[in-house]
N, C-alpha and C positions, 0 to 999 in steps of 0.2 A: 505492501500501499506505499503511495508516495505521498508525503504531505509538502503544504508549503511551509515555505522557509521559518527557521527557530524564531523569527524576528517580528513574526506577525504578533498585530495583537490577539488579546483572547476576547472570545466570543461570547457576550454573558445573552441567553435567549432567555427571554420574559413572555411568562404565562399564568394561567388560572388571570387573577384580575377581580373585581368588585362589581362587575356590570351581570346581567341575568343568562351572559352567551360565556359565562367563566368555566361550565363544561366544557364546551367546542375547545374553548381557547388553551385548557389541558392538555385536550388531544392534539391540537395544531402543533404545541409548543412542544409537545414527547417526539411526534415526529420528525419534527426541524430539527431537534436538539440529536438525536440517532445521528440524522444524513448528514450534520454542520462535523460530528465528531469521526464519521469516518474521511473528511479531506480536510480539516483543520486540526492543528496541534492541541489546540488549548480551548475547548468550548466548558462555559458552566451553563446548571441550569439553576434557574431561578424561578421559586412558585411567588405569585405577587399577590400578598395579603389586604394591602393596604394603597391609598395612595401617595406611596413615598418611591425613591428611589434605592435599592439595596445600598446601603452605606460604603459594601465595599468594591462597590463598580464605580470607578472613578476616569475621568477627562485621561485620555494619551494614553490609558494599557487597556481600555475598554472597548469595544463596538457593540451597541447592543442591538440585539436581532428579537423584536417582538412581537411576539405573535396573541397582544390582549386583544378581544375582540369586544365592539359594543364601548359603553360609555366608560370611561377612562384608559382606554385602550385606544380606539379609534377618531375619537373626537379632540384629539390634540392634547389634550390633558397631560398624558405621558410625555408625549413630544415635548412641550412645552417645561417641564420640570428637566430633562434632560440638557435641552437648548440650556436652559439657565445655568447649569453644571460644565458647560461646555465638553460633555459626550457625545460623542458619535453614534449614529443611529442607523439601522437601514429605514429604506420606504420616505413617506411624506413628513415632509418637517409640520410643525405645528400650526401651521396657517393653513396650508395646503391641506390638512387634516380634517380640521374645525371645517372648512368650509366643506369639502365631500361629506359630513357627516351629517351635514344638512341638506337635505333630499331638495328642499324647495329653492335654494343656493344656488344648489347644483346646477339644477334643471333651466334657471335661470341663465345662467354662466354660458353650461355650453349650446341653450338656444339662439345665445346670440351670434353663436361665432359659428350657426348654419348648420346644427346637428339635431335635427327631430327628438322632439319630448311628448309625452302622453299629457294633454290637454288634462288642466286640475285644478286647484286651488287648494291653500292654507289656510286649515281651520282649527280654531279653537273649540275648548267646551262649548260655550257659549255657541257656536253657531247649530248647536242643536236644536234650537227654535226657528232655524232657517232651514231645515234638512229637507222639505218641500220644494224650497223655491232653488234650493243646491241642483235635488233632481231634474226640476224644469229647463236649468240649467245647461247640465253634462249628462242627463240622460238614468235610466235606473240602476243600470250594470258598470257597476263603481268597485273600486278597489281602497279599502283606507287603509293607512299604515304610520305607525310615528313618525314624525319629521326625522325623529336624532334616535335613530336608534337601526342595529344590524341581524342581521340572520334568520330576518322573516320574524322576527319577536314583532309579534303583535298584529301582523299585517289579518285583515279580514275583508271579507267579502260581502256586499251588499246589493240587495235588488229592490230595498221600496225605502220609502221615506222614514215607516219605524224604524228598521236597521239599521238607516245611516243615522238617525239619531242617537241612536243606541250605541254605537259606535264613536258618535263624538263626543256624547256623556260622558265616557270614558277615556278618553283624549287625557295625555300629558302633558304636563308644562311647556311643552316644546312644541306641542299642537301634532295635529294630521294633517296629511297628505291625503287627500280628494283627488281621484282621479278615474278615467273613463277608463274601464275595463276592457281592453283588448283582447278579443279571439286571435286565437294564433298559437304561433311559435318562439318559446322563450329559447334566448342562445345567450350566450356570454362571451367574452373577449380577455383574452389575458393580455398584459400590455408589459415590457419589460425593457427598461432602458428607453424609452419613449417609442416603442416599435411593436407593436401588436403582433400577437402570438396565433393560434388557430383557433378558429369557432367553436364553440361546442353547443351542440343543439341540446337542449335538457326534455325531457317528455315522462312528465309523471302520470303512472298512472290513475290518480286519482281526477286530473286533467288542471289540478290545483300546486305550482311548486312552493307551498307553507312550510313552514318548520317543522311537521310530521315527514311529509314527504323528503324535504332535503337531509334528514339524520334518522330515519329509519331506512335499514339495510331492503333494499328490495321492492321498493314503492315507486323509484324512480329510474327511466332507462338513460343511459348517457350514448350521445352520437360525437365521437371526434375524431376526426373532422365532424362536422355536421353536414346532416345532408342538400344541401343549399347548391347552386350552381354559381361557376367561378365569378362572376359579376356581381352577385350582390353579398359573398363570401368578404370580395376585395371592397363591397359599400361599408360592409359591418367595422372591417379592421379599418379604414378611412377613418369612419366615425369613432372609434375607438381611441386612437392617435390623437384625432382632433380635440377628444372631451379630457383625453390624460393633457395634453399641454394646453388647454385653454384653465382647467382649473391647476393651472404649476402642479403638478402633480413629479414625483420624483420617483425614481429606481422601477418602480414597480406597481400596478394594482390591476384589477379584475372587475370588468366594466359588462355590466348587464343589459340588455335589448329586449323590443318583444318585435317579431315579424307579424304582421297585420295582414288583412284581405290588399293584396295591391302591393304584396310584398315591400310595405315600406317598413323600416325598421325604425324604432323611437325607442332612445335610451332611456332605461327604466332610471339605476342607480349607478355610479362610482365604488368598491368597496378598495378601500386604499389598504386595509390589512385582513386579506381574504384568508379563509381555510387553507390548512396547508400540509393534510395529512396526503398523502401519497394519492388517495381515491379522490383528493379534492378537485374545483371547478381548476383553479389556475393550474395545478399540476396537469391536470388533461389536457390545457392549452396549449400546454408545453412540449406534451410530448408530442402532439401534433406536427410541430417543429424539427423535434428531433434531439429536445431538451429530454433526460431523465431526474428523475425526482434529486438525484445528488448535483447534479450541475445547474439545474435550476437553481437551488438553495444556495449552489455558492457565487454564480450570479449575483442572485438577489444583495448578497454581503458585499459582492467585491466593491461595490461604489463607495459604500462605508468607508471600508480600509482606505480605501483611496482620499477620502475626504479627511480623516487622521493625519496621512501624509501628508497630506497637503497644509496643514495646519501646527504641525510639529517635527521639528529635529529630529528626534529621534523616537520611538516606539516607546521608551521607559522600560523597566526592570523583567529580564523574562519572568513570567510567571508559571508557577507548577502546574503540572497538567493535572484533570480534575479527577480523579475516579469515576471510569464506566459504571453505570448501573447495569 
């Protein structure tokens, strides 16, 4: 097994966290840790239990590879703490993370550069009283999802004013995005170093790619590459790269789309810290372009290592290798 130079920094994998997506993150982080151990000389496993950076993780010697999902993972909270300490980390910076975690702001940003998005509004609990008017404007088949959340947490589908009123009454402090539900094909595109990778087609048995379909084995079928004609595949890849750049994303992300009638794709959201088990969607997208899991993780980590070298004359004292579980 060949390792990188012993002058490489220590990679600190962050997993767990404080959001409802903690269990998903624990699995992603375990897979990432095991992969990085195969390609890098010094890797540490940090299970995050609170909104703090572990004291042992230091600027100049560590690069953080975060797999924290949801609140204080993807919303820029942990990223802001790392930036304040001068610690380099993989993925989007705090500002871009906060933008992409806000679904409505993300849609506005990418629509401004010509990427089509689903028609909808940002609504609050008080808007439950306006459910009938919203239905009159957007139609009765709607998707309601928390404006600031991930992993399909809190996603619901409504078909009448009463259902919409119930969904809005349960909205969190950040409100809900209410969108026209698009019947069609759901796909996702991984972006690495600003370049779109393969398109993955998602076919849930229930017809709905919700939390249960996403995380219950056997309930969803995937096609990588997607069963699309080359022109539509290329269009999705262009839209993904454009959205990535518009939101000033960094290193990597995964961008979700729906393809409705007439083969017109619309962007749903940007995932700045997508799931990272070997069977997750970003690794599927990478395999389409010839990157296996270990190669993908190494590519995802390299820009942060380069940033560390750019701001420091040395990588600091050597760190002892952590025993592998």
